[in-house]
N, CA and C atoms as an extended XYZ file, in Angstrom:
456
Properties=species:S:1:pos:R:3:atomname:S:1:resname:S:1:resid:I:1 pbc="F F F"
N        12.472        2.359      -12.380 N   ILE     1
C        13.869        1.996      -12.332 CA  ILE     1
C        14.121        0.919      -11.262 C   ILE     1
N        13.376        0.977      -10.129 N   PHE     2
C        13.572        0.003       -9.058 CA  PHE     2
C        12.774       -1.278       -9.273 C   PHE     2
N        11.674       -1.194      -10.026 N   LEU     3
C        10.743       -2.320      -10.126 CA  LEU     3
C        11.380       -3.601      -10.659 C   LEU     3
N        12.156       -3.571      -11.751 N   PRO     4
C        12.756       -4.825      -12.220 CA  PRO     4
C        13.663       -5.481      -11.175 C   PRO     4
N        14.428       -4.683      -10.453 N   LEU     5
C        15.292       -5.234       -9.405 CA  LEU     5
C        14.466       -5.795       -8.259 C   LEU     5
N        13.399       -5.092       -7.915 N   LEU     6
C        12.528       -5.550       -6.841 CA  LEU     6
C        11.851       -6.865       -7.216 C   LEU     6
N        11.374       -6.966       -8.462 N   LYS     7
C        10.727       -8.201       -8.919 CA  LYS     7
C        11.715       -9.368       -8.962 C   LYS     7
N        12.981       -9.069       -9.204 N   PHE     8
C        14.000      -10.121       -9.203 CA  PHE     8
C        14.127      -10.719       -7.801 C   PHE     8
N        14.100       -9.861       -6.793 N   GLN     9
C        14.200      -10.305       -5.404 CA  GLN     9
C        12.883      -10.876       -4.887 C   GLN     9
N        11.777      -10.248       -5.288 N   LEU    10
C        10.447      -10.601       -4.787 CA  LEU    10
C         9.498      -10.757       -5.974 C   LEU    10
N         9.475      -11.928       -6.606 N   PRO    11
C         8.691      -12.101       -7.836 CA  PRO    11
C         7.187      -11.914       -7.667 C   PRO    11
N         6.682      -11.952       -6.455 N   GLU    12
C         5.251      -11.751       -6.232 CA  GLU    12
C         4.844      -10.284       -6.339 C   GLU    12
N         5.821       -9.392       -6.386 N   VAL    13
C         5.532       -7.964       -6.536 CA  VAL    13
C         5.056       -7.697       -7.959 C   VAL    13
N         3.953       -6.978       -8.089 N   VAL    14
C         3.384       -6.625       -9.390 CA  VAL    14
C         3.804       -5.218       -9.790 C   VAL    14
N         3.679       -4.269       -8.864 N   ASP    15
C         4.023       -2.881       -9.181 CA  ASP    15
C         4.441       -2.165       -7.903 C   ASP    15
N         5.100       -1.025       -8.073 N   MET    16
C         5.582       -0.249       -6.941 CA  MET    16
C         5.486        1.232       -7.283 C   MET    16
N         5.218        2.037       -6.277 N   HIS    17
C         5.155        3.491       -6.469 CA  HIS    17
C         5.756        4.174       -5.246 C   HIS    17
N         6.567        5.183       -5.499 N   LEU    18
C         7.130        6.027       -4.444 CA  LEU    18
C         6.501        7.408       -4.619 C   LEU    18
N         5.373        7.669       -3.950 N   PRO    19
C         4.633        8.903       -4.230 CA  PRO    19
C         5.375       10.170       -3.808 C   PRO    19
N         5.113       11.209       -4.557 N   MET    20
C         5.689       12.517       -4.281 CA  MET    20
C         5.366       12.956       -2.848 C   MET    20
N         4.162       12.634       -2.378 N   GLU    21
C         3.753       13.027       -1.029 CA  GLU    21
C         4.665       12.424        0.039 C   GLU    21
N         5.314       11.330       -0.280 N   GLY    22
C         6.268       10.703        0.631 CA  GLY    22
C         7.694       11.099        0.320 C   GLY    22
N         7.870       12.167       -0.398 N   VAL    23
C         9.176       12.686       -0.819 CA  VAL    23
C         9.966       11.591       -1.548 C   VAL    23
N         9.241       10.742       -2.263 N   PHE    24
C         9.798        9.693       -3.114 CA  PHE    24
C        10.592        8.626       -2.366 C   PHE    24
N        10.578        8.627       -1.038 N   HIS    25
C        11.263        7.553       -0.320 CA  HIS    25
C        10.640        7.238        1.042 C   HIS    25
N         9.886        8.142        1.611 N   ASN    26
C         9.294        7.889        2.926 CA  ASN    26
C         8.071        6.987        2.869 C   ASN    26
N         7.502        6.814        1.681 N   CYS    27
C         6.328        5.960        1.519 CA  CYS    27
C         6.516        5.086        0.284 C   CYS    27
N         6.338        3.793        0.470 N   VAL    28
C         6.409        2.840       -0.637 CA  VAL    28
C         5.050        2.163       -0.736 C   VAL    28
N         4.460        2.210       -1.912 N   ILE    29
C         3.209        1.499       -2.170 CA  ILE    29
C         3.554        0.357       -3.107 C   ILE    29
N         3.184       -0.844       -2.723 N   VAL    30
C         3.530       -2.012       -3.529 CA  VAL    30
C         2.306       -2.910       -3.672 C   VAL    30
N         2.090       -3.403       -4.892 N   SER    31
C         1.007       -4.366       -5.118 CA  SER    31
C         1.627       -5.744       -5.295 C   SER    31
N         0.910       -6.752       -4.798 N   ILE    32
C         1.432       -8.121       -4.840 CA  ILE    32
C         0.361       -9.102       -5.289 C   ILE    32
N         0.821      -10.236       -5.793 N   LYS    33
C        -0.043      -11.395       -6.003 CA  LYS    33
C         0.025      -12.191       -4.701 C   LYS    33
N        -0.947      -11.959       -3.857 N   LYS    34
C        -0.964      -12.577       -2.532 CA  LYS    34
C        -1.242      -14.067       -2.666 C   LYS    34
N        -0.421      -14.889       -2.002 N   SER    35
C        -0.617      -16.329       -2.141 CA  SER    35
C        -0.601      -17.091       -0.818 C   SER    35
N        -0.374      -16.423        0.298 N   PHE    36
C        -0.418      -17.109        1.586 CA  PHE    36
C        -0.717      -16.102        2.698 C   PHE    36
N        -1.246      -16.578        3.829 N   PRO    37
C        -1.508      -15.681        4.952 CA  PRO    37
C        -0.212      -15.012        5.409 C   PRO    37
N        -0.282      -13.730        5.697 N   GLY    38
C         0.901      -13.007        6.143 CA  GLY    38
C         1.825      -12.568        5.022 C   GLY    38
N         1.383      -12.724        3.793 N   HIS    39
C         2.226      -12.381        2.641 CA  HIS    39
C         2.606      -10.898        2.652 C   HIS    39
N         1.664      -10.035        3.005 N   ALA    40
C         1.963       -8.595        3.036 CA  ALA    40
C         3.046       -8.288        4.069 C   ALA    40
N         2.988       -8.952        5.224 N   GLN    41
C         4.000       -8.729        6.251 CA  GLN    41
C         5.371       -9.204        5.779 C   GLN    41
N         5.395      -10.299        5.041 N   LYS    42
C         6.660      -10.787        4.479 CA  LYS    42
C         7.252       -9.740        3.543 C   LYS    42
N         6.400       -9.132        2.722 N   ILE    43
C         6.852       -8.104        1.780 CA  ILE    43
C         7.391       -6.889        2.532 C   ILE    43
N         6.679       -6.441        3.566 N   MET    44
C         7.149       -5.288        4.346 CA  MET    44
C         8.540       -5.547        4.910 C   MET    44
N         8.702       -6.692        5.568 N   ASN    45
C        10.001       -7.025        6.159 CA  ASN    45
C        11.087       -7.143        5.099 C   ASN    45
N        10.736       -7.719        3.965 N   SER    46
C        11.712       -7.856        2.879 CA  SER    46
C        12.142       -6.495        2.358 C   SER    46
N        11.182       -5.593        2.146 N   LEU    47
C        11.514       -4.260        1.637 CA  LEU    47
C        12.410       -3.510        2.610 C   LEU    47
N        12.087       -3.554        3.900 N   TRP    48
C        12.912       -2.851        4.881 CA  TRP    48
C        14.320       -3.439        4.957 C   TRP    48
N        14.501       -4.637        4.430 N   GLY    49
C        15.820       -5.259        4.429 CA  GLY    49
C        16.607       -5.059        3.151 C   GLY    49
N        16.072       -4.291        2.203 N   LEU    50
C        16.734       -4.094        0.909 CA  LEU    50
C        17.345       -2.698        0.789 C   LEU    50
N        18.631       -2.586        0.905 N   GLY    51
C        19.363       -1.353        0.612 CA  GLY    51
C        18.655       -0.081        1.024 C   GLY    51
N        18.418        0.799        0.061 N   GLN    52
C        17.816        2.107        0.324 CA  GLN    52
C        16.381        2.012        0.840 C   GLN    52
N        15.722        0.875        0.630 N   MET    53
C        14.353        0.709        1.132 CA  MET    53
C        14.311        0.730        2.659 C   MET    53
N        15.462        0.523        3.306 N   MET    54
C        15.483        0.544        4.771 CA  MET    54
C        15.078        1.902        5.324 C   MET    54
N        15.132        2.947        4.495 N   PHE    55
C        14.784        4.290        4.942 CA  PHE    55
C        13.287        4.597        4.827 C   PHE    55
N        12.520        3.723        4.207 N   ALA    56
C        11.077        3.962        4.030 CA  ALA    56
C        10.375        3.937        5.384 C   ALA    56
N         9.666        5.017        5.702 N   LYS    57
C         8.934        5.077        6.973 CA  LYS    57
C         7.590        4.383        6.886 C   LYS    57
N         6.987        4.380        5.712 N   PHE    58
C         5.671        3.775        5.544 CA  PHE    58
C         5.681        2.862        4.330 C   PHE    58
N         5.161        1.646        4.505 N   ILE    59
C         4.981        0.718        3.392 CA  ILE    59
C         3.513        0.317        3.379 C   ILE    59
N         2.902        0.446        2.219 N   ILE    60
C         1.505        0.056        2.036 CA  ILE    60
C         1.480       -1.069        1.011 C   ILE    60
N         0.917       -2.205        1.394 N   VAL    61
C         0.820       -3.353        0.494 CA  VAL    61
C        -0.644       -3.530        0.097 C   VAL    61
N        -0.884       -3.588       -1.216 N   VAL    62
C        -2.233       -3.754       -1.759 CA  VAL    62
C        -2.262       -4.960       -2.693 C   VAL    62
N        -3.464       -5.368       -3.058 N   ASP    63
C        -3.624       -6.476       -4.001 CA  ASP    63
C        -3.202       -6.064       -5.405 C   ASP    63
N        -3.002       -7.061       -6.250 N   ASP    64
C        -2.467       -6.830       -7.602 CA  ASP    64
C        -3.415       -6.096       -8.539 C   ASP    64
N        -4.690       -5.954       -8.162 N   ASP    65
C        -5.624       -5.233       -9.030 CA  ASP    65
C        -5.721       -3.741       -8.693 C   ASP    65
N        -4.913       -3.273       -7.774 N   VAL    66
C        -4.929       -1.863       -7.370 CA  VAL    66
C        -3.873       -1.101       -8.168 C   VAL    66
N        -4.254        0.056       -8.676 N   GLU    67
C        -3.342        0.936       -9.423 CA  GLU    67
C        -2.515        1.718       -8.401 C   GLU    67
N        -1.259        1.313       -8.192 N   VAL    68
C        -0.453        1.898       -7.115 CA  VAL    68
C        -0.156        3.382       -7.308 C   VAL    68
N        -0.197        3.867       -8.528 N   GLU    69
C         0.068        5.290       -8.766 CA  GLU    69
C        -1.166        6.157       -8.526 C   GLU    69
N        -2.309        5.533       -8.325 N   ASN    70
C        -3.536        6.259       -7.993 CA  ASN    70
C        -3.640        6.303       -6.464 C   ASN    70
N        -3.068        7.341       -5.870 N   VAL    71
C        -2.993        7.432       -4.416 CA  VAL    71
C        -4.384        7.438       -3.784 C   VAL    71
N        -5.381        8.016       -4.449 N   SER    72
C        -6.753        7.992       -3.919 CA  SER    72
C        -7.276        6.563       -3.829 C   SER    72
N        -7.032        5.764       -4.855 N   GLU    73
C        -7.470        4.362       -4.826 CA  GLU    73
C        -6.745        3.599       -3.722 C   GLU    73
N        -5.454        3.842       -3.583 N   VAL    74
C        -4.674        3.171       -2.535 CA  VAL    74
C        -5.216        3.541       -1.157 C   VAL    74
N        -5.467        4.825       -0.935 N   MET    75
C        -5.993        5.260        0.365 CA  MET    75
C        -7.382        4.679        0.619 C   MET    75
N        -8.188        4.540       -0.438 N   TRP    76
C        -9.500        3.909       -0.294 CA  TRP    76
C        -9.325        2.482        0.224 C   TRP    76
N        -8.334        1.773       -0.311 N   LYS    77
C        -8.064        0.401        0.147 CA  LYS    77
C        -7.579        0.400        1.594 C   LYS    77
N        -6.701        1.344        1.946 N   VAL    78
C        -6.221        1.424        3.330 CA  VAL    78
C        -7.392        1.695        4.272 C   VAL    78
N        -8.203        2.695        3.953 N   PHE    79
C        -9.299        3.083        4.841 CA  PHE    79
C       -10.369        1.997        4.961 C   PHE    79
N       -10.526        1.173        3.941 N   ASN    80
C       -11.583        0.161        3.950 CA  ASN    80
C       -11.101       -1.256        4.236 C   ASN    80
N        -9.824       -1.549        4.030 N   ASN    81
C        -9.331       -2.918        4.190 CA  ASN    81
C        -8.466       -3.131        5.423 C   ASN    81
N        -8.089       -2.065        6.110 N   VAL    82
C        -7.152       -2.197        7.229 CA  VAL    82
C        -7.888       -2.154        8.564 C   VAL    82
N        -7.691       -3.206        9.348 N   ASP    83
C        -8.064       -3.193       10.753 CA  ASP    83
C        -6.782       -2.815       11.501 C   ASP    83
N        -6.771       -1.706       12.238 N   PRO    84
C        -5.516       -1.233       12.816 CA  PRO    84
C        -4.759       -2.265       13.654 C   PRO    84
N        -5.437       -3.070       14.419 N   ARG    85
C        -4.733       -4.054       15.248 CA  ARG    85
C        -4.160       -5.196       14.401 C   ARG    85
N        -4.947       -5.697       13.489 N   ARG    86
C        -4.544       -6.864       12.706 CA  ARG    86
C        -3.598       -6.516       11.567 C   ARG    86
N        -3.784       -5.369       10.934 N   ASP    87
C        -3.160       -5.111        9.634 CA  ASP    87
C        -2.069       -4.053        9.625 C   ASP    87
N        -1.601       -3.651       10.801 N   THR    88
C        -0.480       -2.712       10.828 CA  THR    88
C         0.699       -3.356       11.536 C   THR    88
N         1.874       -2.912       11.158 N   MET    89
C         3.102       -3.408       11.752 CA  MET    89
C         3.970       -2.191       12.061 C   MET    89
N         4.450       -2.099       13.276 N   ILE    90
C         5.374       -1.029       13.638 CA  ILE    90
C         6.696       -1.674       14.026 C   ILE    90
N         7.752       -1.221       13.381 N   VAL    91
C         9.099       -1.735       13.643 CA  VAL    91
C        10.035       -0.547       13.840 C   VAL    91
N        11.217       -0.823       14.339 N   GLU    92
C        12.237        0.210       14.459 CA  GLU    92
C        13.396       -0.127       13.550 C   GLU    92
N        14.051        0.928       13.069 N   GLY    93
C        15.197        0.711       12.207 CA  GLY    93
C        15.792        2.020       11.727 C   GLY    93
N        16.737        1.923       10.799 N   PRO    94
C        17.413        3.116       10.289 CA  PRO    94
C        16.449        4.051        9.568 C   PRO    94
N        16.672        5.335        9.754 N   LEU    95
C        15.947        6.367        9.018 CA  LEU    95
C        16.968        7.265        8.345 C   LEU    95
N        16.509        7.994        7.352 N   GLU    96
C        17.453        8.860        6.652 CA  GLU    96
C        17.740       10.122        7.457 C   GLU    96
N        18.856       10.737        7.167 N   VAL    97
C        19.387       11.841        7.962 CA  VAL    97
C        18.462       13.055        8.015 C   VAL    97
N        17.633       13.257        7.014 N   LEU    98
C        16.767       14.433        6.973 CA  LEU    98
C        15.450       14.258        7.723 C   LEU    98
N        15.219       13.093        8.320 N   ASP    99
C        13.945       12.848        9.007 CA  ASP    99
C        13.927       13.565       10.354 C   ASP    99
N        13.221       14.680       10.399 N   HIS   100
C        13.162       15.485       11.623 CA  HIS   100
C        12.175       14.930       12.653 C   HIS   100
N        11.341       13.975       12.259 N   SER   101
C        10.323       13.465       13.184 CA  SER   101
C        10.859       12.388       14.121 C   SER   101
N        12.005       11.816       13.805 N   ALA   102
C        12.564       10.742       14.621 CA  ALA   102
C        13.069       11.291       15.956 C   ALA   102
N        12.841       10.561       17.055 N   PRO   103
C        13.313       11.038       18.351 CA  PRO   103
C        14.839       11.025       18.476 C   PRO   103
N        15.488       10.192       17.654 N   ARG   104
C        16.952       10.133       17.639 CA  ARG   104
C        17.411       10.290       16.204 C   ARG   104
N        18.566       10.831       15.983 N   PRO   105
C        19.068       10.928       14.605 CA  PRO   105
C        19.283        9.538       13.996 C   PRO   105
N        18.837        9.377       12.754 N   LEU   106
C        19.108        8.195       11.935 CA  LEU   106
C        18.432        6.910       12.390 C   LEU   106
N        17.565        6.955       13.389 N   PHE   107
C        16.927        5.735       13.875 CA  PHE   107
C        15.546        6.076       14.415 C   PHE   107
N        14.566        5.245       14.069 N   GLY   108
C        13.222        5.492       14.560 CA  GLY   108
C        12.255        4.419       14.112 C   GLY   108
N        10.984        4.718       14.243 N   SER   109
C         9.961        3.724       13.926 CA  SER   109
C         9.471        3.863       12.490 C   SER   109
N         8.940        2.754       11.996 N   LYS   110
C         8.372        2.666       10.648 CA  LYS   110
C         7.043        1.934       10.783 C   LYS   110
N         6.175        2.122        9.813 N   MET   111
C         4.857        1.494        9.899 CA  MET   111
C         4.481        0.872        8.566 C   MET   111
N         3.969       -0.342        8.636 N   GLY   112
C         3.490       -1.030        7.449 CA  GLY   112
C         1.991       -1.264        7.542 C   GLY   112
N         1.331       -1.199        6.390 N   PHE   113
C        -0.113       -1.400        6.295 CA  PHE   113
C        -0.397       -2.547        5.336 C   PHE   113
N        -1.118       -3.546        5.809 N   ASP   114
C        -1.601       -4.617        4.938 CA  ASP   114
C        -3.001       -4.227        4.484 C   ASP   114
N        -3.090       -3.651        3.285 N   ALA   115
C        -4.382       -3.208        2.740 CA  ALA   115
C        -4.918       -4.200        1.715 C   ALA   115
N        -4.470       -5.450        1.802 N   THR   116
C        -4.958       -6.494        0.899 CA  THR   116
C        -6.293       -7.031        1.416 C   THR   116
N        -6.993       -7.776        0.539 N   ARG   117
C        -8.206       -8.478        0.966 CA  ARG   117
C        -7.786       -9.540        1.985 C   ARG   117
N        -8.602       -9.721        3.003 N   LYS   118
C        -8.259      -10.683        4.045 CA  LYS   118
C        -8.945      -12.019        3.811 C   LYS   118
N        -8.258      -13.054        4.233 N   TRP   119
C        -8.749      -14.420        4.120 CA  TRP   119
C        -9.132      -14.928        5.508 C   TRP   119
N        -9.956      -15.971        5.536 N   GLN   120
C       -10.303      -16.581        6.819 CA  GLN   120
C        -9.055      -17.083        7.528 C   GLN   120
N        -8.092      -17.589        6.765 N   SER   121
C        -6.854      -18.102        7.364 CA  SER   121
C        -5.994      -16.990        7.974 C   SER   121
N        -6.384      -15.729        7.740 N   GLU   122
C        -5.690      -14.597        8.357 CA  GLU   122
C        -6.485      -14.036        9.536 C   GLU   122
N        -7.515      -14.763        9.935 N   GLY   123
C        -8.300      -14.335       11.082 CA  GLY   123
C        -9.523      -13.511       10.744 C   GLY   123
N        -9.869      -13.432        9.469 N   HIS   124
C       -11.081      -12.690        9.090 CA  HIS   124
C       -12.218      -13.697        8.942 C   HIS   124
N       -13.221      -13.641        9.824 N   PRO   125
C       -14.239      -14.690        9.865 CA  PRO   125
C       -15.302      -14.630        8.771 C   PRO   125
N       -15.421      -13.478        8.113 N   ARG   126
C       -16.494      -13.326        7.125 CA  ARG   126
C       -15.935      -13.358        5.711 C   ARG   126
N       -16.848      -13.566        4.752 N   GLU   127
C       -16.455      -13.482        3.349 CA  GLU   127
C       -16.116      -12.032        3.027 C   GLU   127
N       -15.018      -11.823        2.292 N   TRP   128
C       -14.603      -10.467        1.928 CA  TRP   128
C       -15.503       -9.955        0.813 C   TRP   128
N       -16.029       -8.732        0.913 N   PRO   129
C       -16.941       -8.235       -0.126 CA  PRO   129
C       -16.220       -7.921       -1.433 C   PRO   129
N       -16.939       -8.099       -2.516 N   LYS   130
C       -16.401       -7.728       -3.828 CA  LYS   130
C       -16.513       -6.214       -3.999 C   LYS   130
N       -15.602       -5.644       -4.791 N   ASP   131
C       -15.686       -4.218       -5.099 CA  ASP   131
C       -16.905       -3.961       -5.973 C   ASP   131
N       -17.553       -2.831       -5.761 N   ILE   132
C       -18.680       -2.427       -6.595 CA  ILE   132
C       -18.114       -1.688       -7.797 C   ILE   132
N       -18.464       -2.156       -8.977 N   VAL   133
C       -17.942       -1.562      -10.206 CA  VAL   133
C       -19.114       -1.080      -11.056 C   VAL   133
N       -19.043        0.181      -11.481 N   MET   134
C       -20.093        0.730      -12.350 CA  MET   134
C       -19.858        0.287      -13.785 C   MET   134
N       -20.936        0.079      -14.497 N   SER   135
C       -20.839       -0.255      -15.917 CA  SER   135
C       -20.330        0.973      -16.676 C   SER   135
N       -19.710        0.768      -17.841 N   PRO   136
C       -19.267        1.923      -18.646 CA  PRO   136
C       -20.418        2.872      -18.984 C   PRO   136
N       -21.614        2.317      -19.210 N   GLU   137
C       -22.773        3.155      -19.518 CA  GLU   137
C       -23.104        4.087      -18.348 C   GLU   137
N       -23.083        3.550      -17.138 N   MET   138
C       -23.380        4.363      -15.956 CA  MET   138
C       -22.285        5.406      -15.734 C   MET   138
N       -21.036        5.030      -15.953 N   GLN   139
C       -19.935        5.992      -15.819 CA  GLN   139
C       -20.114        7.151      -16.794 C   GLN   139
N       -20.479        6.838      -18.035 N   ASN   140
C       -20.699        7.888      -19.039 CA  ASN   140
C       -21.868        8.789      -18.649 C   ASN   140
N       -22.945        8.200      -18.151 N   LEU   141
C       -24.109        8.979      -17.739 CA  LEU   141
C       -23.745        9.949      -16.609 C   LEU   141
N       -23.027        9.468      -15.621 N   VAL   142
C       -22.620       10.325      -14.506 CA  VAL   142
C       -21.679       11.417      -14.994 C   VAL   142
N       -20.742       11.068      -15.857 N   THR   143
C       -19.801       12.056      -16.396 CA  THR   143
C       -20.535       13.152      -17.155 C   THR   143
N       -21.520       12.760      -17.954 N   GLU   144
C       -22.301       13.737      -18.722 CA  GLU   144
C       -23.063       14.702      -17.815 C   GLU   144
N       -23.518       14.221      -16.656 N   LYS   145
C       -24.342       15.041      -15.767 CA  LYS   145
C       -23.559       15.597      -14.570 C   LYS   145
N       -22.253       15.427      -14.562 N   TRP   146
C       -21.417       15.798      -13.417 CA  TRP   146
C       -21.640       17.248      -12.979 C   TRP   146
N       -21.568       18.190      -13.920 N   SER   147
C       -21.716       19.605      -13.552 CA  SER   147
C       -23.152       19.915      -13.108 C   SER   147
N       -24.132       19.211      -13.677 N   LYS   148
C       -25.528       19.409      -13.274 CA  LYS   148
C       -25.716       19.033      -11.800 C   LYS   148
N       -24.947       18.048      -11.334 N   TYR   149
C       -25.039       17.610       -9.943 CA  TYR   149
C       -24.356       18.590       -8.988 C   TYR   149
N       -23.622       19.563       -9.532 N   GLY   150
C       -22.915       20.534       -8.695 CA  GLY   150
C       -21.679       19.964       -8.025 C   GLY   150
N       -21.048       18.987       -8.666 N   LEU   151
C       -19.880       18.324       -8.077 CA  LEU   151
C       -18.562       18.760       -8.714 C   LEU   151
N       -18.580       19.873       -9.427 N   ASP   152
C       -17.338       20.344      -10.051 CA  ASP   152
C       -16.370       20.869       -9.029 C   ASP   152
């Protein structure tokens, strides 16, 4: 319901998810077609400036090839693509009335994560590694033997 309006304001946005784990508003996961250094930070600031999005405590920005509704995939990108000093942003702003973690009512800190692939122009000196993808044949073989491996 929010995605068409969000894309109207921010056409680089590909998809958005408000996961249940974030009570559908405390965490926003958004995928973008990244086109310049700092693009993820621009998206975070833009989202926090849009109406009800100002209440989001956590924003995670990923590349356009990430399935935002697959929280495990998103977390894999966060855990592997985020350097805490370079890729996080902490800001202060309005919070919703039910947020018991804030030190003051209705106001507190928020955190953004840039979990996109990094470019040299963003201060990453090395080539970014490609994702390892299994062939369909290998996926089928592993699936067939999954219980034999004791991984159920």
